[in-house]
LUMFINU-304479 format. One line per 8 residues: for each residue x, y, z of N, C-alpha, C. Coordinates in steps of 0.2 Angstrom, whole numbers, always signed. Each point is the difference from the previous one (the first is absolute). Layout:
<sites>
X:Y:Z:X:Y:Z:X:Y:Z; ... .
</sites>
This chain:
<sites>
+316:+404:-687:-6:-4:+2:-4:+5:+4; -7:+0:-2:-5:+4:+3:-2:-3:+6; +1:+2:+6:-2:-3:+6:-6:+3:+4; -1:+6:-2:-6:+4:+4:-5:+3:-5; -6:+0:+2:-6:+3:-3:-3:+5:+4; -1:+6:-3:-3:+5:+4:-8:+1:-2; -4:+0:+5:-7:+1:-2:-3:+7:+3; +0:+5:-4:-4:+6:+2:-7:-1:+2 .
-2:+1:+6:-7:-2:+2:-3:+5:+5; +2:+6:-1:-2:+5:+5:-6:+4:-3; -2:-1:-6:-6:+4:-3:-7:-1:+4; -4:+5:-1:-6:+0:+3:-6:-4:-3; +1:-2:-7:-4:-4:-3:-7:+3:-1; +0:+7:-2:-6:+3:+0:-6:-2:-5; +3:-3:-5:-5:-3:-5:-5:-5:+3; +2:-3:+5:-4:-6:+3:-3:+2:+7 .
+0:+7:+1:-4:+2:+6:-7:-2:-1; -4:-2:+6:+2:+0:+7:+4:-6:+2; +1:-5:-5:+3:-6:+2:+7:+1:+3; +3:+4:-3:+7:+1:+2:+1:+5:+6; -5:+2:+3:+0:+4:+6:+4:-3:+6; -2:-7:+0:+3:-3:+6:+5:-6:-3; -1:-2:-6:+3:-6:-3:+5:+3:-6; +7:-2:+1:+4:+3:-5:-2:-3:-7 .
+1:+4:-5:-2:-2:-7:+4:-6:-2; +7:-1:+3:+4:-5:-2:-3:-7:+3; -4:+1:+5:-3:-6:+3:-7:-2:-3; -2:+4:-5:-7:-2:-3:+2:-7:-4; -5:-5:+1:+1:-6:-3:-2:-1:-7; +4:-4:-4:-2:-3:-6:-2:-7:+1; -6:-2:+0:-3:-6:+3:+2:+0:+8; +4:-5:+2:+2:+0:+7:+7:+2:+2 .
+3:+3:-5:+7:+2:+1:+1:+8:-1; +3:+3:+5:+1:+7:-1:+5:+2:-5; -1:+6:-3:+4:+2:-5:+8:+0:+2; +1:+2:+6:+7:+0:+2:+3:-7:+0; -4:-5:+2:+3:-7:+0:+2:-2:-7; -4:+2:-5:+1:-2:-7:+7:+3:-2; +1:+7:+2:+7:+3:-1:+6:-4:+3; -1:-1:+6:+5:-4:+4:+2:-7:-3 .
-6:-3:-2:+1:-7:-4:+4:+1:-6; -1:+6:-4:+4:+1:-6:+7:+1:+2; +1:+4:+5:+7:+1:+2:+4:-6:+2; -4:-4:+4:+3:-7:+2:+2:-4:-6; -5:+0:-5:+2:-5:-5:+6:+2:-4; +2:+7:+1:+6:+2:-4:+6:-1:+5; -1:-3:+5:+6:-2:+5:+1:+6:+5; -4:+5:+1:+1:+5:+4:-4:-2:+7 .
+4:+1:+5:-3:-2:+7:-1:+5:+5; +3:+6:-2:+0:+6:+5:-5:+5:-3; -6:+0:+4:-5:+5:-2:+0:+6:+4; +1:+6:-3:+1:+6:+3:-7:+4:-2; -3:+2:+6:-7:+3:-2:+0:+7:+3; -2:+5:-4:-1:+7:+2:-8:+0:+2; -1:+2:+6:-7:+0:+2:-2:+7:+3; -6:+1:+3:-2:+6:+3:-5:-1:+5 .
-3:+5:+2:-5:-1:+6:-6:-4:-3; -2:-5:+4:-6:-4:-2:+2:-6:-4; +6:-2:+0:+2:-5:-4:+3:-6:+4; -2:+0:+6:+2:-6:+4:-2:-7:-2; -6:+0:-4:-2:-6:-2:+5:-4:-5; +4:+4:-3:+5:-3:-4:+5:-4:+4; +3:+3:+5:+4:-3:+5:-3:-6:+3; -6:+1:+2:-4:-6:+3:+0:-6:-4 .
-2:+2:-7:-1:-6:-5:+7:-4:-1; +5:+3:+0:+7:-3:-1:+3:-2:+7; -4:-2:+4:+2:-2:+7:-4:-6:+2; +3:-4:+5:-3:-6:+2:-7:+2:+4; -5:-4:-1:-6:+1:+4:-1:-6:+4; +3:+0:+6:+0:-6:+4:-7:-2:+2; -5:+5:+2:-6:-2:+2:-4:-3:-5; +0:+3:-6:-4:-3:-6:+3:-7:-2 .
+7:+0:+0:+3:-7:-2:-2:-5:+5; +0:+2:+6:-2:-5:+5:-8:-2:-1; -4:+5:-2:-7:-2:+0:-1:-4:-6; +4:+0:-6:-1:-3:-6:+4:-7:+0; +5:-1:+5:+4:-6:+0:-4:-6:+0; +1:-5:-5:-3:-6:+0:-7:+0:-3; -2:+6:-3:-7:+0:-3:+1:+0:-7; -5:+0:-4:+0:+0:-7:+2:+7:-3 .
+0:+5:+4:+1:+7:-2:+8:+2:+1; +4:-5:+3:+7:+2:+2:+3:+1:-7; -1:-3:-5:+3:+1:-7:-1:+7:-2; -5:+4:+2:-1:+7:-2:+6:+4:+1; +4:-1:+6:+5:+4:+2:+7:-3:-3; +0:-5:-4:+6:-3:-2:+5:+5:-4; -3:+3:-5:+4:+5:-5:+3:+5:+4; -4:+4:+5:+3:+6:+3:+5:-3:+5 .
-1:-5:+3:+5:-3:+5:+7:-1:-4; -1:-3:-6:+6:-1:-4:+4:+6:-1; -4:+6:-2:+3:+6:-2:+4:+3:+7; -4:+0:+5:+3:+2:+7:+7:-4:+1; +0:-6:-1:+6:-4:+1:+5:+1:-4; -1:+2:-7:+5:+1:-4:+3:+7:-1; -4:+5:+3:+1:+7:-1:+2:+4:+6; +4:+5:-1:+1:+5:+6:-3:+6:-2 .
-4:+3:+5:-4:+6:-2:+3:+6:+5; +1:+5:-3:+2:+7:+3:-4:+5:-2; -1:+5:+5:-5:+5:-1:+3:+7:+1; -2:+5:-3:+1:+7:+2:-6:+4:-2; -1:+5:+4:-6:+5:-2:+1:+6:-4; -4:+1:-5:+1:+6:-4:-5:+5:+4; +3:+5:+3:-3:+5:+4:-5:+5:-4; +2:+1:-6:-4:+4:-4:-1:-3:-7 .
-6:+1:-3:-1:-3:-7:+2:+5:-5; +7:-1:-2:+3:+5:-5:+2:-3:-7; -4:-5:-2:+2:-3:-6:+3:-7:+0; +0:-3:-5:+4:-7:-1:+7:+1:+1; +3:+5:-3:+7:+1:+1:+2:+1:+8; -4:+4:+3:+1:+1:+7:-1:-7:+4; -5:-4:-2:-1:-6:+4:+6:-5:-1; +3:+0:-6:+6:-4:-2:+6:+3:+4 .
+1:+6:+1:+5:+3:+3:-1:-2:+8; -6:+0:+2:-1:-1:+7:+3:-7:+2; +0:-5:-5:+2:-7:+1:+7:-1:+0; +4:+6:-1:+7:-1:-1:+4:-4:+6; -2:+2:+6:+3:-3:+6:-1:-8:+0; -6:-2:-3:-1:-7:-1:+4:-4:-5; +2:+4:-5:+3:-3:-6:+8:+1:+0; +2:+6:+2:+8:+0:+0:+2:+2:-7 .
+7:-2:-1:+3:+1:-6:+1:-6:-4; -6:-2:-3:-1:-5:-4:-6:+0:-5; +1:-3:-6:-6:+0:-4:-6:-3:+3; -6:+2:-2:-6:-3:+3:-6:+0:-5; -5:-4:+2:-6:+0:-4:-5:+4:+4; -5:+3:-4:-6:+4:+3:-6:-3:-3; -5:-2:+4:-6:-3:-2:-6:+5:+3; -4:+2:-5:-6:+4:+2:-6:-5:+0 .
-2:-2:+6:-5:-6:+1:-6:+1:-4; -2:+7:-1:-7:+0:-3:+1:-1:-8; +6:-1:-2:+1:-2:-7:+1:-8:+0; -6:-3:-1:+0:-7:+1:+2:-4:-7; +5:-4:+0:+2:-3:-6:+0:-7:+0; -2:-3:-5:-1:-8:-1:+4:-2:-6; +5:-4:+1:+4:-3:-6:+0:-7:+0; +0:-3:-7:+0:-7:-1:+6:-4:+3 .
+6:+4:+0:+6:-4:+2:+3:+5:+6; +6:+3:-2:+3:+4:+5:-4:+6:+2; +0:+2:+6:-4:+6:+2:+4:+6:-3; -3:+6:+1:+3:+6:-3:+7:+2:+3; +0:+0:+6:+7:+1:+4:+5:-5:-3; -2:-6:+0:+5:-5:-3:+3:+2:-7; -5:+2:-4:+2:+2:-7:+4:+6:+0; -1:+4:+5:+4:+7:+0:+7:-1:+3 .
+0:-5:+4:+7:-2:+3:+5:-2:-5; -3:-4:-5:+4:-3:-6:+2:+6:-4; -4:+5:-1:+2:+6:-4:+5:+4:+4; -1:+1:+7:+5:+3:+4:+7:-3:-1; +0:-7:+1:+6:-3:+0:+4:+1:-7; -3:+1:-5:+3:+1:-7:+3:+7:+0; -4:+5:+2:+2:+7:-1:+2:+4:+6; -1:-3:+6:+3:+3:+6:-2:+7:+1 .
-6:+2:-1:-3:+7:+1:-7:-1:+2; -3:+6:+2:-7:+0:+2:-4:-3:-6; -6:-4:+2:-4:-3:-5:-7:+2:+2; -4:+2:-4:-7:+2:+1:-5:-5:-4; -5:-2:+2:-5:-4:-4:-5:+5:-3; -1:-2:-6:-5:+4:-4:-5:-4:-4; -6:+3:-2:-4:-3:-4:-4:+5:-5; -2:-2:-5:-3:+5:-5:-7:+1:+3 .
-2:+6:+0:-7:+2:+2:-3:+4:-6; -7:+1:+0:-3:+4:-5:+3:+8:+1; +1:+3:-6:+2:+7:+0:-4:+5:+5; -7:-2:+0:-4:+5:+4:+1:-2:+7; +4:-4:+2:+1:-2:+7:+7:+2:+3; +4:+3:-4:+7:+2:+1:+0:+5:+6; -5:+4:+1:+0:+5:+6:+0:-4:+7; -1:-6:+0:-1:-4:+6:+7:-3:+2 .
+5:+0:-4:+6:-3:+1:+7:+4:-1; +5:-3:+2:+7:+3:-2:+1:-4:-7; +2:+4:-5:+0:-2:-7:+8:+0:-2; +2:-5:-3:+7:+0:-2:+1:+1:-8; +6:+2:-2:+2:+0:-7:+7:-4:+0; +1:-4:-5:+7:-4:+1:+1:-3:-7; +6:-3:+0:+2:-4:-6:+1:-7:+2; -2:-4:-5:+1:-8:+1:+7:-1:+0 .
+2:-5:+5:+7:-2:+0:+1:-7:-1; +6:-2:-3:+2:-7:-1:-5:-4:-4; -3:+3:-5:-5:-3:-5:-6:-3:+4; -1:+3:+6:-6:-2:+4:-6:+3:-3; -6:-3:+2:-6:+3:-1:-4:+2:+6; +4:-1:+6:-4:+2:+6:+5:+4:+5; +6:+2:-2:+4:+3:+4:+3:+6:-3; -1:+6:+4:+2:+7:-3:+5:+3:+5 .
+4:+4:-4:+5:+5:+4:-4:+6:+0; -2:+2:+6:-4:+6:+1:+3:+6:-1; -3:+5:-4:+3:+6:-2:-4:+6:+3; -6:-1:+2:-4:+5:+3:-6:-3:+3; -3:+3:+5:-6:-2:+4:-3:+6:+2; -7:+0:+0:-4:+6:+2:-6:-3:+5; -1:+3:+5:-5:-2:+5:-7:+3:-2; -4:-5:-2:-7:+1:-1:-1:+6:-6 .
+3:-1:-6:-1:+5:-5:-7:-1:-3; -2:+6:-3:-7:-1:-4:+2:-3:-6; -5:-3:-3:+0:-4:-6:+4:+3:-6; -1:+7:-1:+3:+3:-5:+8:+1:+1; +2:+0:+6:+7:+1:+1:+4:-6:+3; -3:-6:+0:+3:-6:+3:+5:-2:-5; +6:-2:+2:+5:-2:-5:-1:-7:-3; -5:-4:+3:-1:-7:-2:-7:-2:+4 .
-2:-6:-1:-5:-3:+4:+3:-6:+5; +6:+1:+1:+3:-5:+4:+1:+2:+8; -5:-3:+4:-1:+3:+7:+4:-4:+5; +3:+3:+5:+3:-3:+5:-5:-2:+5; +1:-7:+2:-4:-3:+5:+3:-1:+7; -3:-2:+5:+3:-1:+6:+5:-5:+2; +5:-1:-4:+5:-4:+1:+7:+3:-3; +5:+0:+5:+6:+3:-1:+6:-4:+2 .
+6:+0:-3:+6:-2:+3:+4:+7:+0; +2:+2:+6:+4:+6:+1:+7:-1:+2; +4:+4:-2:+7:+0:+2:+0:+5:+6; +5:-1:+5:+0:+4:+6:+1:+8:-1; +3:+2:-5:+1:+7:-1:-6:+4:-1; -6:-4:-1:-6:+3:-1:-2:+4:+7; +3:-2:+6:-2:+4:+6:+3:+7:+0; +7:+1:-2:+3:+6:-1:-4:+5:-5 .
-2:-3:-5:-3:+3:-5:-7:+3:+2; -4:-4:+4:-6:+2:+3:+1:+5:+5; +5:+0:+3:+1:+6:+5:+1:+6:-3; +2:+0:-6:+2:+7:-4:-6:+2:-5; -5:-5:+0:-6:+2:-5:-4:+5:+3; -2:+5:-4:-5:+5:+3:-7:-3:+0; -4:+2:+5:-7:-2:+0:-4:+3:-6; -5:-4:-3:-4:+3:-5:-5:+5:+3 .
-5:+2:-5:-4:+5:+2:-5:-2:+6; -1:-6:+1:-4:-3:+6:+4:-1:+6; +7:+2:+0:+4:-1:+5:+3:-7:+1; -1:-4:-5:+2:-7:+0:+6:-2:-3; +4:-5:+2:+6:-2:-3:-1:-6:-5; +1:+1:-6:-2:-5:-5:+6:-5:-1; -1:-6:+0:+5:-5:-2:+2:+1:-7; -5:+2:-4:+1:+1:-7:+6:+5:-2 .
+0:+5:+4:+5:+6:+0:+7:-3:+1; +0:-4:+5:+7:-3:+2:+2:-5:-5; -4:-4:-3:+1:-5:-5:+3:+4:-6; -3:+6:-2:+2:+4:-6:+7:+2:+1; +2:+2:+6:+7:+1:+1:+5:-6:-2; -2:-6:+2:+3:-6:-1:+0:-1:-8; -6:+1:-3:-1:-1:-7:+5:+4:-4; +1:+6:+2:+4:+5:-4:+7:-3:+0 .
+2:-4:+5:+7:-3:+0:+0:-7:-3; -6:-2:-4:-1:-6:-3:+0:-6:+5; -3:+1:+6:+0:-5:+5:-7:-2:+2; -4:+0:-4:-7:-3:+1:-2:-4:-6; -2:-6:+2:-3:-4:-5:-8:-1:+1; -4:+0:-5:-7:-1:+0:-1:-7:-3; -4:-4:+4:-1:-7:-2:-8:-1:-1; -2:-2:-6:-7:-2:-1:-1:-7:+3 .
-3:-1:+6:+0:-6:+3:-5:-5:-3; +1:-6:+1:-5:-5:-3:-5:-2:+6; -6:+2:-1:-5:-2:+5:-6:+5:-1; -4:+0:+5:-6:+4:+0:+0:+4:+7; -2:+6:-1:+0:+5:+6:-7:+2:+1; -2:+1:+7:-6:+3:+2:+1:+6:+4; -3:+6:-2:+1:+5:+5:-5:+0:+5; +2:-3:+6:-5:-1:+6:+0:+6:+4 .
+3:+5:-2:-1:+7:+4:-6:+3:-2; -4:-3:-5:-7:+3:-2:-5:-5:+0; -6:+1:+1:-5:-5:+1:-1:-4:-6; +0:+3:-6:+0:-4:-7:+5:-5:+0; +6:+1:+1:+6:-5:+0:-1:-5:+5; -2:+2:+6:-1:-4:+6:-5:-6:-2; -6:+3:-3:-5:-5:-2:+2:-5:-6; +4:+3:-4:+3:-4:-6:+5:-6:+3 .
+4:+2:+5:+4:-4:+3:-3:-6:+3; -5:+2:+4:-4:-5:+4:-4:-5:-5; -3:+3:-5:-3:-5:-5:+5:-4:-3; +6:+2:-2:+5:-3:-4:+3:-6:+5; +1:+1:+6:+3:-5:+4:-6:-5:+2; -6:+2:+1:-5:-4:+1:-1:-5:-5; +0:+2:-6:+0:-4:-6:+6:-5:-1; +6:+3:+2:+6:-4:-1:+0:-6:+6 .
-3:+1:+5:-1:-5:+5:-6:-4:+0; -4:+1:-5:-6:-4:-1:-6:+2:+4; +0:+6:+3:-5:+1:+5:-6:+3:-3; +1:+3:-6:-6:+2:-4:+1:-2:-7 .
</sites>
């Protein structure tokens, strides 16, 4: 059973400056709800109640959001606006939040490794909050847990992207398993390959189920040319042992780490809620 979800949330969010100079990018709202809250709700819907968050300097707003606000609650108590806090109060009631700081920004792999003390020796989910996903039924993490339960190894979420965008993602190669049309045994993966050298157009998105041996692998991974430790490199070690499954999830994803995707997500949810 997957009981913990790790949220790497220490990045600077430079694509949204100057807004993210004082506000964490994970707290930027789609309508009235911060990106991080969407991610936590997805984890909760999968039965996960332990949220482990890797933060950095200037990220205190995340901790404050997932904490009781007695003065605000008192001010709104008994008014028509009291319902505005209902959802977040339910999240706080159902979840346990733990935090650790990433002292240096050295890549996603390093961020995940920083979260090891919060996770321990058990399989866990990873959600990148700026990849916002909307699904008709089960959320992406719920779908992936079903895959994990079947194969008992690391699982990565993938989607097809245009070939001219492969340089923005980790790209996998793999073979379909069990007569499935959406589940692959990963044979190779490359971090941000150029179009002409990409092994496929199947891109890794910000959802993972990882087995705990990933931590020891990350400790042995050499930094890339930018001095960063990439989770893709660690997953490749597992993949060569036939221990990584790629799953083409059912749903829609928005890259809210960039302005275009953020606007698309805002318009999508506004239409879905009948606001526009």
